[in-house]
N, C-alpha and C positions, 0 to 999 in steps of 0.2 A: 171280232164282231164289231161293226160300226155302230156307234151310239151317238144320237144327236146331243150337241152341247153348244152353248153360246160361244161364239168366237171371242178370243181375248181382245181386250181393248188395245187399239193400235195395231192389230194384226193386218197384214197385207203389204203389198210392195210399196205403197205410197206413204206408209206411216213415218212420222218424223222420228229421227234418231234421238235417243236420250243417253246421257252418260251411263255406262254400265258399272255397277259396283265391282270391286275386285273379286276374283273367283274365291269361293268358299269351299274348302275341302274338309271332309270329316276326319281331320287329323286325330290321332297319329296313325290311322290305318290307311290313309291315302296321301300320297306325296306327289306334287308336281315338280318334275325335273326336266332338264334339257338333255336330250340324247346326244351321242357323239356326232350324229348327222346335223345337229342344230335344231331338230324338230322337238317340240315339247311332248312329253308323255306323262301319264299318271301311273304311279306304281301303287297297286293295292296289296296290302300285306295281311294275310290271314293267320290262322293258328300255325304254330311250328314254322315250317319253311314254305307253306303255301303262299303263292303270290301270283299276280297277274299284271300285265302292262298294257296300257291303252294309250294310243297316240291320238292327239287332237286332230292330226291330219288323217282324214278318213273316218274318225271315230272308231278306229280299228284296234281290236285286241291283237297283240302280236306275240304274247307269251302267257302261258298258264302252267304253273309248276305245282306239283303235289307236295305233300309234307316231307318227302325225301329230297326235294329240290329237283326232281326229274321233270324235264320239259315234256309237255303233253301235246303241244301244237307244233306243227311244222312251219318253219320260216326258212325260205331259201337262203343259202349262203351268198347268192347273187342278187338278193332283193335290193331294189334301188330306193333309197330314202330321199328322193329328190322330186318334189312336185314338178309337173303334174302327173308323174308316173305313179300308178297304184303300187302299194307294197305287196310283194308276192309272198303270201302266207298268212298265218294267223286266222282272223275272221273278218275279211272284207265284207262290207255291207253293200248289197246290190239293190239300188233304188235310184230313180223310179222305173228301172228296167232291168230285168234279168237277161243276161246273154244277148242274143240278137232278136229277142221277142219284142220288137218295136223299132222305132226310127232313130233312137239315140245311140250314142257310143256304147260299145259293149259293156254291159253291167251298170249302165247309168253313170251318174256323176257323184253320188254321195261318198264314194270311196276315195275320191281325189279332191275333196274340198276340206277346208279347215273348219272344224266344229268348235263350239265354245262350251265352257263349263257353265251349266245351268244353275244359276244362283237361287232360283225360286221355282223349282219344279212343282206341278200340281201333285197332290197326294197320290201315293202309290202304296198299296198294302205291302208291308215288309216284315219278314221274320225278324223279331227284335234281336235274335242271336246274330244277325248279319251286321257286322260293324264296318266292313271294308266295301265301299261302293262309291261310285261317282255318277253324276247325272250330266249328260252332254245334250246340246241342242244344235240343230242345223236349220237355218232359214235360207231361202234362195237369194242369191245376189241378183243384181240387174242383168248380169250376163247369163245366169241360169234361167231367168225369166224369158230371155230371148230364145233359148233352145227348148225350154219346156215351160210354157206360159201359164203356170199355176202357182199360186201362193200357198205355202204350207209351213207347218212347224213339225219337225221330226225330233222327238225327244228319245234319248237312249239312256237306260240305266244299265251299267255293268256292275255286277255284284259278285263277291267271293264269299261263299257260305262257310259256316264254322267247320264243316267236314271237308272243305277244299273244293266243293263243287262250284262251277262257274255258271252264271246266268246273265243273259242279255234280254232286256225287255224294251221293245220299241213301241212308241206311240206316235202315230202320224195323224195330223189334223189338217183338214182342208180349211184354209183361211182366206180363200178367194172372196172378194167383196163384190164381185159382179154376178154372183148367183150360179156360177158354173161348177158342176161336179168335175172330178178328174178320176182317172183310172191309172193303175200302176201294177207292175209285177215286182217281185221282191225275193231276196234270198239272203240268208246268213251263210256266206261262202266259206264254210269251216274246213280248214286244213288240219287233219290229225297227223301227228308224228307216229309212224308205225315202224316196227323192227324190220319187216320184210313184206312187201305187198303180196308176194306169192304165198305167204303164210297167213293171210288175213281173210276172215269171213265176215260178211254182213248178214245179220239175221233180222227178220221182221218185215221184209219186203217180198217174201215168197207169194206167188200167185197174183201180185199186183200188176196192173197195166202200166206201161211206161212209154214215153216218147224217146226214140233213139236219135240223138243229135248227130250221130255218125251216119244215119240213114235218112237224112232229110226230115227229121222229126216224125218219122213213121211210127205208128202205134203197134206195140206188141204186148204179150203177156209173159211175165217172168215164169220160167219153167223149173228152175233149180230149187232145191230145198234151202239154199243159201246162195249169196252172191260171192263168187271167188274171182280172182284176177289173174288172167294169163295174157292179156293184151289191153289196148286202150279201151276205156269205158267212159261213156258220156250219156247218161240216161236221166230222164225226169220221171220219177215214179209218182203216179197220180193217186190222190186220196190215200196217202200213206198213213200208217198207224201213228199214234202219238209217241210211241217209243221204238227206237231202232238200236240194235246192238252191233258194235264193231269189235270182233274178237281177234285179238293179237295173240296167236298161239305161242310164239317164241317168248314173249314177255309174260305169258299167262295173265293177261290183263284184258278187261273189256271196257270199252267206252260205251256209256249209255247216253243216247241223244233223246231228249224229251222236248217236244214242240207243242206250242199252242197257237192257234190262229193262223197256222201255215199248213195248208192241206197236202202239199207235195213234198217230195224229197229228191234232191239231185245227188247222183253218185258219179264221181269223176276221178279218173287217173289218166294222165296224158301218155304214159308209156314212153318207150325210148325215142321213137322218131320225132314225136311232137316236142319232147323234152329238149332235144338238141336244137330245135328251131326257135326256142324261147330265149331271148337275150338275158332275162332275169331269173333263169332257172338252170341249175346244174344238169349236165348230161345224164347223170345217173341218179339224180335226186328223186325221180319218180318211184324208186324202190322203197323210199322211206316216208311216203306221204299218201294220204287218201282224203278226198273231199266227200263228206256226206253233209248235205246242206238242206235244212228246213227251208221251204220256199212256197211261194204262191206264183205259179207259172201258167198253168193251163187256163185258169179263169182269173183274169185281173181283178184286183180289189178296186171298188168304186166308192168314193166318198163324196157326199154332198157338202156344200159349205157348212161349217160348224161341226161336221161329223168327225169322229176320231176312231181309228183302228188300232188295235193292240196285238202284237205278236211277240211270242217269247220262246227263247231257246235256253234249255238247261243242260249242262254237261256234267257228267260224273265219270270217274274212272275207278273200277272195282276189280279186285282179284277174281280170276276165273280160271277154270280148267276146261279142257276140250276132251270129250270122251264120246266115241261113237257118233260123231256128227251133231251132238247136242250141246247147247249152252248149259252150263251147270253153275248156278242154279237157274232154272227157267223163270223163276220169279223176277229176274231182271227185266224181262219183257212183259210179264203178266201182272206184276205187282204195281 
């Protein structure tokens, strides 16, 4: 929800640069390290073996592990960690455009820009039990302003909860000084690691209307009692509920996706033919990934100068069993 607020002093493309203090991380739960590719990343360490990794390039989460050290996000073995290529997997951030819903490059430019650690973020309500988190910020460069002529501040908090849940909170503010509003589409392009895509169900999107990107964005209504996968899927579910469940039968595990401020949900798997056409994706890797993405696609978000929007994604992985087509327990979706 957009809320008016005064623009920060010095905001805007023409503001004079001032020396930045060194990055402050809430040690010992967050550590800034250099990856083998040479790119910097933050490692968040939670209870037991829970951890997450966040690259400054793209502001992108690339790993989320539970207390058994099991990887929960998909990252392609062929992912390219070399700018300006986006990293294939994890949770890329699509801003200021999702997909081809606009005139910019696909999925916008936030996922292939270098973000900074935010030394002085505005207050954000936090569970005091959350110790492992990092605040990042992205502002447009002069080159960005040429392709999308709007000044903004994009603040991102990535947090690892005490029970191992992962949350991403985005705050986007219009800092234009010329009085112009701007509009954008958005998605947390979340890649989940699954045991076998043919054994996965998505529940919570039944009876929803969706736009089918494989059929020129034509609108349909979901007919099944759950979404199952037998071929390529690329759909934008409209006005989706705040909770969606991804049930991995083989691992007896359910991912619970909770979203705030993001009305839509994208479901995507490229299947075999498209997988083979992607340079940074293994031919058979489609079998072990599924994207379910909280998004704002159908109706772009509009901000007036000084207004701020907030959107949040929370992920948890819980034990579950599959019996007679029902999620057990149902409270995962209803609670």
